[in-house]
N, CA, C, O and the ligand as a Tripos MOL2 file, in Angstrom:
@<TRIPOS>MOLECULE
protein
  265   263    67     0     0
PROTEIN
NO_CHARGES

@<TRIPOS>ATOM
      1 N           0.8260   -1.1500   -0.0880 N.3       1 MET1
      2 CA          0.1040    0.0210   -0.0180 C.3       1 MET1
      3 C           0.8980    1.4050    0.0040 C.2       1 MET1
      4 O           1.7330    1.6240    0.8820 O.2       1 MET1
      5 N           0.6340    2.2380   -0.8980 N.am      2 ASP2
      6 CA          1.4590    3.3390   -0.8990 C.3       2 ASP2
      7 C           1.0540    4.3630    0.0210 C.2       2 ASP2
      8 O           0.0070    4.2630    0.6590 O.2       2 ASP2
      9 N           1.9180    5.4550    0.1340 N.am      3 ALA3
     10 CA          1.5890    6.5370    1.0920 C.3       3 ALA3
     11 C           0.2120    7.2250    1.0370 C.2       3 ALA3
     12 O          -0.5030    7.5400    1.9880 O.2       3 ALA3
     13 N           0.0030    7.3850   -0.2270 N.am      4 LEU4
     14 CA         -1.2680    8.2350   -0.5160 C.3       4 LEU4
     15 C          -2.5340    7.3910   -0.1910 C.2       4 LEU4
     16 O          -3.5550    7.8420    0.3270 O.2       4 LEU4
     17 N          -2.3380    6.1900   -0.5440 N.am      5 GLN5
     18 CA         -3.4570    5.1640   -0.1150 C.3       5 GLN5
     19 C          -3.7510    5.2440    1.3230 C.2       5 GLN5
     20 O          -4.8480    5.5030    1.8180 O.2       5 GLN5
     21 N          -2.5750    4.9750    1.9850 N.am      6 SER6
     22 CA         -2.8240    4.9670    3.6230 C.3       6 SER6
     23 C          -3.2350    6.3340    4.1220 C.2       6 SER6
     24 O          -3.9570    6.4250    5.1150 O.2       6 SER6
     25 N          -2.8020    7.4010    3.4720 N.am      7 GLN7
     26 CA         -3.3840    8.7260    3.9460 C.3       7 GLN7
     27 C          -4.8650    8.8710    3.7490 C.2       7 GLN7
     28 O          -5.6060    9.3570    4.6040 O.2       7 GLN7
     29 N          -5.2590    8.4270    2.5850 N.am      8 ALA8
     30 CA         -6.5870    8.5070    2.2420 C.3       8 ALA8
     31 C          -7.4660    7.7080    3.3400 C.2       8 ALA8
     32 O          -8.4280    8.2290    3.9040 O.2       8 ALA8
     33 N          -7.0460    6.4360    3.5720 N.am      9 MET9
     34 CA         -7.7050    5.6420    4.5030 C.3       9 MET9
     35 C          -7.7240    6.2530    5.9490 C.2       9 MET9
     36 O          -8.7380    6.2030    6.6460 O.2       9 MET9
     37 N          -6.6350    6.7930    6.3360 N.am     10 ALA10
     38 CA         -6.5440    7.4710    7.7130 C.3      10 ALA10
     39 C          -7.5950    8.6030    7.6930 C.2      10 ALA10
     40 O          -8.3060    8.7610    8.6850 O.2      10 ALA10
     41 N          -7.7220    9.3790    6.6350 N.am     11 LYS11
     42 CA         -8.6870   10.3970    6.5050 C.3      11 LYS11
     43 C         -10.2010    9.9910    6.6330 C.2      11 LYS11
     44 O         -11.0770   10.6130    7.2320 O.2      11 LYS11
     45 N         -10.3210    8.7440    5.8990 N.am     12 ALA12
     46 CA        -11.6560    8.2610    5.9500 C.3      12 ALA12
     47 C         -11.9940    7.8140    7.4280 C.2      12 ALA12
     48 O         -13.0640    8.0910    7.9700 O.2      12 ALA12
     49 N         -11.0820    7.1680    7.9660 N.am     13 GLY13
     50 CA        -11.3280    6.6180    9.4110 C.3      13 GLY13
     51 C         -11.6850    7.8110   10.3270 C.2      13 GLY13
     52 O         -12.6050    7.7170   11.1390 O.2      13 GLY13
     53 N         -10.9320    8.9560   10.1860 N.am     14 GLN14
     54 CA        -11.0920   10.0140   10.9900 C.3      14 GLN14
     55 C         -12.5580   10.7020   10.6720 C.2      14 GLN14
     56 O         -13.2740   11.1340   11.5760 O.2      14 GLN14
     57 N         -12.8290   10.7380    9.6190 N.am     15 ALA15
     58 CA        -14.1610   11.2100    9.1100 C.3      15 ALA15
     59 C         -15.3250   10.3660    9.8740 C.2      15 ALA15
     60 O         -16.2760   10.8660   10.4740 O.2      15 ALA15
     61 N         -15.0740    9.1130    9.7380 N.am     16 ARG16
     62 CA        -16.0850    8.2680   10.3850 C.3      16 ARG16
     63 C         -16.1990    8.4450   11.9510 C.2      16 ARG16
     64 O         -17.2780    8.4690   12.5430 O.2      16 ARG16
     65 N         -14.9880    8.5650   12.5400 N.am     17 ARG17
     66 CA        -14.9970    8.8150   13.9490 C.3      17 ARG17
     67 C         -15.6130   10.1640   14.3850 C.2      17 ARG17
     68 O         -16.2120   10.2720   15.4550 O.2      17 ARG17
     69 N         -15.4350   11.2470   13.4690 N.am     18 ASN18
     70 CA        -16.0400   12.4370   13.8210 C.3      18 ASN18
     71 C         -17.7210   12.3130   13.6150 C.2      18 ASN18
     72 O         -18.5040   12.7890   14.4380 O.2      18 ASN18
     73 N         -18.0910   11.7000   12.5620 N.am     19 ALA19
     74 CA        -19.5250   11.5060   12.3660 C.3      19 ALA19
     75 C         -20.1710   10.9070   13.5850 C.2      19 ALA19
     76 O         -21.2440   11.3260   14.0190 O.2      19 ALA19
     77 N         -19.4530    9.8520   14.1670 N.am     20 GLU20
     78 CA        -19.7970    9.0480   15.2100 C.3      20 GLU20
     79 C         -19.9100    9.8990   16.5770 C.2      20 GLU20
     80 O         -20.7790    9.7750   17.4400 O.2      20 GLU20
     81 N         -18.9900   10.6540   16.5640 N.am     21 LYS21
     82 CA        -18.7820   11.6580   17.7630 C.3      21 LYS21
     83 C         -20.0090   12.6180   17.7830 C.2      21 LYS21
     84 O         -20.6090   12.8000   18.8420 O.2      21 LYS21
     85 N         -20.3720   13.2030   16.6910 N.am     22 THR22
     86 CA        -21.3890   14.1990   16.3680 C.3      22 THR22
     87 C         -22.6650   13.3950   16.6420 C.2      22 THR22
     88 O         -23.5450   13.9870   17.2670 O.2      22 THR22
     89 N         -22.8830   12.1660   16.2740 N.am     23 ARG23
     90 CA        -24.0610   11.4140   16.5670 C.3      23 ARG23
     91 C         -24.2700   11.3310   18.0960 C.2      23 ARG23
     92 O         -25.3220   11.6850   18.6280 O.2      23 ARG23
     93 N         -23.1810   10.8320   18.7880 N.am     24 LEU24
     94 CA        -23.3200   10.6950   20.2330 C.3      24 LEU24
     95 C         -23.5150   11.9750   20.9530 C.2      24 LEU24
     96 O         -24.2030   11.9910   21.9740 O.2      24 LEU24
     97 N         -22.9660   13.0310   20.5010 N.am     25 GLU25
     98 CA        -23.0890   14.2030   21.1590 C.3      25 GLU25
     99 C         -24.5300   14.7240   21.0650 C.2      25 GLU25
    100 O         -25.0550   15.3400   21.9920 O.2      25 GLU25
    101 N         -25.1650   14.4400   19.8690 N.am     26 ALA26
    102 CA        -26.6350   14.8080   19.5830 C.3      26 ALA26
    103 C         -27.4530   13.8610   20.5870 C.2      26 ALA26
    104 O         -28.4530   14.2790   21.1710 O.2      26 ALA26
    105 N         -26.9900   12.6270   20.7400 N.am     27 ALA27
    106 CA        -27.7620   11.7920   21.6600 C.3      27 ALA27
    107 C         -27.5870   12.3190   22.9890 C.2      27 ALA27
    108 O         -28.5270   12.1570   23.7670 O.2      27 ALA27
    109 N         -26.5100   12.9460   23.4090 N.am     28 LEU28
    110 CA        -26.4050   13.3180   24.8100 C.3      28 LEU28
    111 C         -27.3920   14.6230   25.0330 C.2      28 LEU28
    112 O         -27.9740   14.7810   26.1060 O.2      28 LEU28
    113 N         -27.5290   15.5170   23.9630 N.am     29 LEU29
    114 CA        -28.2460   16.6290   23.8290 C.3      29 LEU29
    115 C         -29.7130   16.2550   24.0410 C.2      29 LEU29
    116 O         -30.4200   16.9250   24.7940 O.2      29 LEU29
    117 N         -30.1530   15.2360   23.4100 N.am     30 ARG30
    118 CA        -31.5200   14.6760   23.5370 C.3      30 ARG30
    119 C         -31.7670   14.1340   24.9650 C.2      30 ARG30
    120 O         -32.8520   14.2210   25.5410 O.2      30 ARG30
    121 N         -30.6510   13.5670   25.4790 N.am     31 LEU31
    122 CA        -30.8350   12.9930   26.8590 C.3      31 LEU31
    123 C         -30.9940   14.2190   27.8120 C.2      31 LEU31
    124 O         -31.7530   14.1040   28.7740 O.2      31 LEU31
    125 N         -30.3780   15.2850   27.6170 N.am     32 GLU32
    126 CA        -30.5660   16.4330   28.4390 C.3      32 GLU32
    127 C         -31.8710   17.0840   28.3250 C.2      32 GLU32
    128 O         -32.3540   17.6820   29.2860 O.2      32 GLU32
    129 N         -32.4580   16.9970   27.2110 N.am     33 ALA33
    130 CA        -33.5820   17.6130   26.6570 C.3      33 ALA33
    131 C         -34.9030   16.7100   27.2330 C.2      33 ALA33
    132 O         -36.0630   17.1220   27.2010 O.2      33 ALA33
    133 N         -34.5230   15.5290   27.7110 N.am     34 GLY34
    134 CA        -35.4540   14.6190   27.9180 C.3      34 GLY34
    135 C         -36.1920   13.9150   26.6790 C.2      34 GLY34
    136 O         -37.2550   13.3010   26.7760 O.2      34 GLY34
    137 N         -35.4930   14.0930   25.5570 N.am     35 ALA35
    138 CA        -36.0730   13.5350   24.2840 C.3      35 ALA35
    139 C         -35.3930   12.2210   23.8760 C.2      35 ALA35
    140 O         -35.7200   11.5580   22.8920 O.2      35 ALA35
    141 N         -34.4420   11.9250   24.7110 N.am     36 PHE36
    142 CA        -33.6610   10.7230   24.3830 C.3      36 PHE36
    143 C         -34.5350    9.4320   24.3040 C.2      36 PHE36
    144 O         -35.3150    9.1840   25.2240 O.2      36 PHE36
    145 N         -34.4340    8.6880   23.3320 N.am     37 GLY37
    146 CA        -35.2800    7.2410   23.3140 C.3      37 GLY37
    147 C         -36.5320    7.4090   22.6270 C.2      37 GLY37
    148 O         -37.3330    6.4840   22.4900 O.2      37 GLY37
    149 N         -36.7300    8.6620   22.1590 N.am     38 TYR38
    150 CA        -38.0470    8.8230   21.3590 C.3      38 TYR38
    151 C         -37.7020    9.0570   19.8840 C.2      38 TYR38
    152 O         -36.6780    9.6330   19.5160 O.2      38 TYR38
    153 N         -38.6180    8.5750   19.0930 N.am     39 CYS39
    154 CA        -38.4660    8.7750   17.5840 C.3      39 CYS39
    155 C         -38.5960   10.2090   17.1760 C.2      39 CYS39
    156 O         -39.4680   10.9800   17.5770 O.2      39 CYS39
    157 N         -37.7040   10.4600   16.3980 N.am     40 ASP40
    158 CA        -37.7090   11.9920   15.7180 C.3      40 ASP40
    159 C         -38.8960   12.1280   14.8980 C.2      40 ASP40
    160 O         -39.4210   13.2370   14.8050 O.2      40 ASP40
    161 N         -39.4030   11.0710   14.2620 N.am     41 GLU41
    162 CA        -40.4330   11.1740   13.4100 C.3      41 GLU41
    163 C         -41.8550   11.0330   13.8730 C.2      41 GLU41
    164 O         -42.7360   11.8170   13.5160 O.2      41 GLU41
    165 N         -42.0510   10.0430   14.6530 N.am     42 CYS42
    166 CA        -43.3380    9.7680   15.1030 C.3      42 CYS42
    167 C         -43.5330   10.0050   16.6340 C.2      42 CYS42
    168 O         -44.6490   10.0110   17.1540 O.2      42 CYS42
    169 N         -42.4270   10.1890   17.2840 N.am     43 GLY43
    170 CA        -42.5440   10.3690   18.7540 C.3      43 GLY43
    171 C         -42.7360    9.2010   19.6140 C.2      43 GLY43
    172 O         -42.9640    9.3040   20.8190 O.2      43 GLY43
    173 N         -42.6320    7.9600   18.9180 N.am     44 ALA44
    174 CA        -42.8130    6.7280   19.7040 C.3      44 ALA44
    175 C         -41.4610    6.4830   20.5370 C.2      44 ALA44
    176 O         -40.3960    7.0540   20.3050 O.2      44 ALA44
    177 N         -41.6740    5.6020   21.4750 N.am     45 GLU45
    178 CA        -40.4750    5.2300   22.2330 C.3      45 GLU45
    179 C         -39.5610    4.1390   21.3440 C.2      45 GLU45
    180 O         -40.0480    3.1940   20.7230 O.2      45 GLU45
    181 N         -38.3420    4.4200   21.4010 N.am     46 ILE46
    182 CA        -37.3950    3.5040   20.5910 C.3      46 ILE46
    183 C         -37.1360    2.2920   21.4210 C.2      46 ILE46
    184 O         -36.8740    2.4290   22.6160 O.2      46 ILE46
    185 N         -37.1880    1.1930   20.9030 N.am     47 ALA47
    186 CA        -37.0010   -0.0580   21.5790 C.3      47 ALA47
    187 C         -35.6360    0.0010   22.2940 C.2      47 ALA47
    188 O         -34.6620    0.5060   21.7370 O.2      47 ALA47
    189 N         -35.5790   -0.5120   23.5130 N.am     48 GLU48
    190 CA        -34.4880   -0.4710   24.3770 C.3      48 GLU48
    191 C         -33.2550   -1.3030   23.6990 C.2      48 GLU48
    192 O         -32.0990   -0.9270   23.8960 O.2      48 GLU48
    193 N         -33.5090   -2.3170   22.9870 N.am     49 LYS49
    194 CA        -32.5940   -3.0330   22.3900 C.3      49 LYS49
    195 C         -31.8910   -2.2480   21.2500 C.2      49 LYS49
    196 O         -30.6790   -2.3010   21.0430 O.2      49 LYS49
    197 N         -32.6880   -1.5910   20.6060 N.am     50 ARG50
    198 CA        -32.1520   -0.8640   19.4170 C.3      50 ARG50
    199 C         -31.2770    0.3020   19.9560 C.2      50 ARG50
    200 O         -30.3310    0.6900   19.2710 O.2      50 ARG50
    201 N         -31.5460    0.8580   21.1190 N.am     51 LEU51
    202 CA        -30.8100    2.0260   21.7730 C.3      51 LEU51
    203 C         -29.5480    1.3210   22.2890 C.2      51 LEU51
    204 O         -28.4590    1.8810   22.1540 O.2      51 LEU51
    205 N         -29.6360    0.2270   22.8210 N.am     52 ALA52
    206 CA        -28.4080   -0.5030   23.4270 C.3      52 ALA52
    207 C         -27.5000   -0.8020   22.2810 C.2      52 ALA52
    208 O         -26.2910   -0.6070   22.4060 O.2      52 ALA52
    209 N         -28.0020   -1.2590   21.1820 N.am     53 PHE53
    210 CA        -27.0900   -1.5000   20.0700 C.3      53 PHE53
    211 C         -26.5090   -0.3010   19.4790 C.2      53 PHE53
    212 O         -25.3170   -0.3260   19.1700 O.2      53 PHE53
    213 N         -27.2340    0.7850   19.2780 N.am     54 ASP54
    214 CA        -26.7670    2.0090   18.9070 C.3      54 ASP54
    215 C         -27.3250    3.3260   19.5590 C.2      54 ASP54
    216 O         -28.3090    3.8620   19.0490 O.2      54 ASP54
    217 N         -26.7970    3.7970   20.5390 N.am     55 PRO55
    218 CA        -27.4470    4.9580   21.2730 C.3      55 PRO55
    219 C         -27.6920    6.1630   20.4360 C.2      55 PRO55
    220 O         -28.5300    6.9970   20.7800 O.2      55 PRO55
    221 N         -26.9150    6.2960   19.2300 N.am     56 GLY56
    222 CA        -27.1310    7.4460   18.4190 C.3      56 GLY56
    223 C         -28.4240    7.4070   17.4270 C.2      56 GLY56
    224 O         -28.6300    8.3620   16.6780 O.2      56 GLY56
    225 N         -29.2250    6.3550   17.4420 N.am     57 VAL57
    226 CA        -30.3780    6.2500   16.6040 C.3      57 VAL57
    227 C         -31.3710    7.2700   16.9550 C.2      57 VAL57
    228 O         -31.5460    7.5610   18.1380 O.2      57 VAL57
    229 N         -32.0960    7.8880   15.9230 N.am     58 THR58
    230 CA        -33.0540    8.9240   16.2720 C.3      58 THR58
    231 C         -34.4040    8.5290   15.7740 C.2      58 THR58
    232 O         -35.3610    9.2860   15.9350 O.2      58 THR58
    233 N         -34.5220    7.3690   15.1730 N.am     59 ARG59
    234 CA        -35.8510    7.0520   14.7240 C.3      59 ARG59
    235 C         -36.2870    5.5790   15.2650 C.2      59 ARG59
    236 O         -35.3960    4.7680   15.5210 O.2      59 ARG59
    237 N         -37.4980    5.2720   15.4200 N.am     60 CYS60
    238 CA        -37.7920    3.9010   15.8270 C.3      60 CYS60
    239 C         -37.7830    2.9850   14.6970 C.2      60 CYS60
    240 O         -37.6910    3.4590   13.5650 O.2      60 CYS60
    241 N         -37.8720    1.6880   14.8760 N.am     61 ILE61
    242 CA        -37.6530    0.7450   13.8550 C.3      61 ILE61
    243 C         -38.6760    0.8600   12.6570 C.2      61 ILE61
    244 O         -38.3990    0.5960   11.4870 O.2      61 ILE61
    245 N         -39.8840    1.2880   13.1180 N.am     62 GLY62
    246 CA        -40.8330    1.4570   12.0290 C.3      62 GLY62
    247 C         -40.5240    2.5530   11.1190 C.2      62 GLY62
    248 O         -40.6510    2.4040    9.9040 O.2      62 GLY62
    249 N         -40.1100    3.6840   11.6580 N.am     63 CYS63
    250 CA        -39.7600    4.9000   10.7460 C.3      63 CYS63
    251 C         -38.4240    4.6400   10.0890 C.2      63 CYS63
    252 O         -38.2050    5.0830    8.9610 O.2      63 CYS63
    253 N         -37.5520    3.9610   10.7300 N.am     64 ALA64
    254 CA        -36.1850    3.6700   10.0470 C.3      64 ALA64
    255 C         -36.1990    2.8170    8.9270 C.2      64 ALA64
    256 O         -35.3470    2.9190    8.0450 O.2      64 ALA64
    257 N         -37.3110    1.7910    8.8900 N.am     65 SER65
    258 CA        -37.2240    0.8430    7.7910 C.3      65 SER65
    259 C         -38.4040    1.2380    6.8010 C.2      65 SER65
    260 O         -38.5460    0.7300    5.6890 O.2      65 SER65
    261 N         -39.2770    2.2660    7.3800 N.am     66 GLY66
    262 CA        -40.3460    2.5110    6.4290 C.3      66 GLY66
    263 C         -39.9440    3.4780    5.2120 C.2      66 GLY66
    264 O         -40.7720    3.7560    4.3440 O.2      66 GLY66
    265 ZN        -41.0360    6.3760   14.5900 Zn       67 ZN67
@<TRIPOS>BOND
     1     1     2 1
     2     2     3 1
     3     3     4 2
     4     3     5 am
     5     5     6 1
     6     6     7 1
     7     7     8 2
     8     7     9 am
     9     9    10 1
    10    10    11 1
    11    11    12 2
    12    11    13 am
    13    13    14 1
    14    14    15 1
    15    15    16 2
    16    15    17 am
    17    17    18 1
    18    18    19 1
    19    19    20 2
    20    19    21 am
    21    21    22 1
    22    22    23 1
    23    23    24 2
    24    23    25 am
    25    25    26 1
    26    26    27 1
    27    27    28 2
    28    27    29 am
    29    29    30 1
    30    30    31 1
    31    31    32 2
    32    31    33 am
    33    33    34 1
    34    34    35 1
    35    35    36 2
    36    35    37 am
    37    37    38 1
    38    38    39 1
    39    39    40 2
    40    39    41 am
    41    41    42 1
    42    42    43 1
    43    43    44 2
    44    43    45 am
    45    45    46 1
    46    46    47 1
    47    47    48 2
    48    47    49 am
    49    49    50 1
    50    50    51 1
    51    51    52 2
    52    51    53 am
    53    53    54 1
    54    54    55 1
    55    55    56 2
    56    55    57 am
    57    57    58 1
    58    58    59 1
    59    59    60 2
    60    59    61 am
    61    61    62 1
    62    62    63 1
    63    63    64 2
    64    63    65 am
    65    65    66 1
    66    66    67 1
    67    67    68 2
    68    67    69 am
    69    69    70 1
    70    70    71 1
    71    71    72 2
    72    71    73 am
    73    73    74 1
    74    74    75 1
    75    75    76 2
    76    75    77 am
    77    77    78 1
    78    78    79 1
    79    79    80 2
    80    79    81 am
    81    81    82 1
    82    82    83 1
    83    83    84 2
    84    83    85 am
    85    85    86 1
    86    86    87 1
    87    87    88 2
    88    87    89 am
    89    89    90 1
    90    90    91 1
    91    91    92 2
    92    91    93 am
    93    93    94 1
    94    94    95 1
    95    95    96 2
    96    95    97 am
    97    97    98 1
    98    98    99 1
    99    99   100 2
   100    99   101 am
   101   101   102 1
   102   102   103 1
   103   103   104 2
   104   103   105 am
   105   105   106 1
   106   106   107 1
   107   107   108 2
   108   107   109 am
   109   109   110 1
   110   110   111 1
   111   111   112 2
   112   111   113 am
   113   113   114 1
   114   114   115 1
   115   115   116 2
   116   115   117 am
   117   117   118 1
   118   118   119 1
   119   119   120 2
   120   119   121 am
   121   121   122 1
   122   122   123 1
   123   123   124 2
   124   123   125 am
   125   125   126 1
   126   126   127 1
   127   127   128 2
   128   127   129 am
   129   129   130 1
   130   130   131 1
   131   131   132 2
   132   131   133 am
   133   133   134 1
   134   134   135 1
   135   135   136 2
   136   135   137 am
   137   137   138 1
   138   138   139 1
   139   139   140 2
   140   139   141 am
   141   141   142 1
   142   142   143 1
   143   143   144 2
   144   143   145 am
   145   145   146 1
   146   146   147 1
   147   147   148 2
   148   147   149 am
   149   149   150 1
   150   150   151 1
   151   151   152 2
   152   151   153 am
   153   153   154 1
   154   154   155 1
   155   155   156 2
   156   155   157 am
   157   157   158 1
   158   158   159 1
   159   159   160 2
   160   159   161 am
   161   161   162 1
   162   162   163 1
   163   163   164 2
   164   163   165 am
   165   165   166 1
   166   166   167 1
   167   167   168 2
   168   167   169 am
   169   169   170 1
   170   170   171 1
   171   171   172 2
   172   171   173 am
   173   173   174 1
   174   174   175 1
   175   175   176 2
   176   175   177 am
   177   177   178 1
   178   178   179 1
   179   179   180 2
   180   179   181 am
   181   181   182 1
   182   182   183 1
   183   183   184 2
   184   183   185 am
   185   185   186 1
   186   186   187 1
   187   187   188 2
   188   187   189 am
   189   189   190 1
   190   190   191 1
   191   191   192 2
   192   191   193 am
   193   193   194 1
   194   194   195 1
   195   195   196 2
   196   195   197 am
   197   197   198 1
   198   198   199 1
   199   199   200 2
   200   199   201 am
   201   201   202 1
   202   202   203 1
   203   203   204 2
   204   203   205 am
   205   205   206 1
   206   206   207 1
   207   207   208 2
   208   207   209 am
   209   209   210 1
   210   210   211 1
   211   211   212 2
   212   211   213 am
   213   213   214 1
   214   214   215 1
   215   215   216 2
   216   215   217 am
   217   217   218 1
   218   218   219 1
   219   219   220 2
   220   219   221 am
   221   221   222 1
   222   222   223 1
   223   223   224 2
   224   223   225 am
   225   225   226 1
   226   226   227 1
   227   227   228 2
   228   227   229 am
   229   229   230 1
   230   230   231 1
   231   231   232 2
   232   231   233 am
   233   233   234 1
   234   234   235 1
   235   235   236 2
   236   235   237 am
   237   237   238 1
   238   238   239 1
   239   239   240 2
   240   239   241 am
   241   241   242 1
   242   242   243 1
   243   243   244 2
   244   243   245 am
   245   245   246 1
   246   246   247 1
   247   247   248 2
   248   247   249 am
   249   249   250 1
   250   250   251 1
   251   251   252 2
   252   251   253 am
   253   253   254 1
   254   254   255 1
   255   255   256 2
   256   255   257 am
   257   257   258 1
   258   258   259 1
   259   259   260 2
   260   259   261 am
   261   261   262 1
   262   262   263 1
   263   263   264 2
@<TRIPOS>SUBSTRUCTURE
     1 MET1         2 RESIDUE 1 A MET
     2 ASP2         6 RESIDUE 1 A ASP
     3 ALA3        10 RESIDUE 1 A ALA
     4 LEU4        14 RESIDUE 1 A LEU
     5 GLN5        18 RESIDUE 1 A GLN
     6 SER6        22 RESIDUE 1 A SER
     7 GLN7        26 RESIDUE 1 A GLN
     8 ALA8        30 RESIDUE 1 A ALA
     9 MET9        34 RESIDUE 1 A MET
    10 ALA10       38 RESIDUE 1 A ALA
    11 LYS11       42 RESIDUE 1 A LYS
    12 ALA12       46 RESIDUE 1 A ALA
    13 GLY13       50 RESIDUE 1 A GLY
    14 GLN14       54 RESIDUE 1 A GLN
    15 ALA15       58 RESIDUE 1 A ALA
    16 ARG16       62 RESIDUE 1 A ARG
    17 ARG17       66 RESIDUE 1 A ARG
    18 ASN18       70 RESIDUE 1 A ASN
    19 ALA19       74 RESIDUE 1 A ALA
    20 GLU20       78 RESIDUE 1 A GLU
    21 LYS21       82 RESIDUE 1 A LYS
    22 THR22       86 RESIDUE 1 A THR
    23 ARG23       90 RESIDUE 1 A ARG
    24 LEU24       94 RESIDUE 1 A LEU
    25 GLU25       98 RESIDUE 1 A GLU
    26 ALA26      102 RESIDUE 1 A ALA
    27 ALA27      106 RESIDUE 1 A ALA
    28 LEU28      110 RESIDUE 1 A LEU
    29 LEU29      114 RESIDUE 1 A LEU
    30 ARG30      118 RESIDUE 1 A ARG
    31 LEU31      122 RESIDUE 1 A LEU
    32 GLU32      126 RESIDUE 1 A GLU
    33 ALA33      130 RESIDUE 1 A ALA
    34 GLY34      134 RESIDUE 1 A GLY
    35 ALA35      138 RESIDUE 1 A ALA
    36 PHE36      142 RESIDUE 1 A PHE
    37 GLY37      146 RESIDUE 1 A GLY
    38 TYR38      150 RESIDUE 1 A TYR
    39 CYS39      154 RESIDUE 1 A CYS
    40 ASP40      158 RESIDUE 1 A ASP
    41 GLU41      162 RESIDUE 1 A GLU
    42 CYS42      166 RESIDUE 1 A CYS
    43 GLY43      170 RESIDUE 1 A GLY
    44 ALA44      174 RESIDUE 1 A ALA
    45 GLU45      178 RESIDUE 1 A GLU
    46 ILE46      182 RESIDUE 1 A ILE
    47 ALA47      186 RESIDUE 1 A ALA
    48 GLU48      190 RESIDUE 1 A GLU
    49 LYS49      194 RESIDUE 1 A LYS
    50 ARG50      198 RESIDUE 1 A ARG
    51 LEU51      202 RESIDUE 1 A LEU
    52 ALA52      206 RESIDUE 1 A ALA
    53 PHE53      210 RESIDUE 1 A PHE
    54 ASP54      214 RESIDUE 1 A ASP
    55 PRO55      218 RESIDUE 1 A PRO
    56 GLY56      222 RESIDUE 1 A GLY
    57 VAL57      226 RESIDUE 1 A VAL
    58 THR58      230 RESIDUE 1 A THR
    59 ARG59      234 RESIDUE 1 A ARG
    60 CYS60      238 RESIDUE 1 A CYS
    61 ILE61      242 RESIDUE 1 A ILE
    62 GLY62      246 RESIDUE 1 A GLY
    63 CYS63      250 RESIDUE 1 A CYS
    64 ALA64      254 RESIDUE 1 A ALA
    65 SER65      258 RESIDUE 1 A SER
    66 GLY66      262 RESIDUE 1 A GLY
    67 ZN67       265 GROUP 0 **** ****
């Protein structure tokens, strides 16, 4: 693997981490606002299992898959 390629991969990894951080920060803000665990679209409670798997989710399974 050449230097340019590994540089590009490092950049992509960093972008992914930043996006993840932003998602989790948003989750914390929802937690503070008392909106954590509720669907952004329909307001239904998001399944606990779903939140445990990914605390950054903002939509219930119905809205996410619909
Ligand atoms: Zn929903």
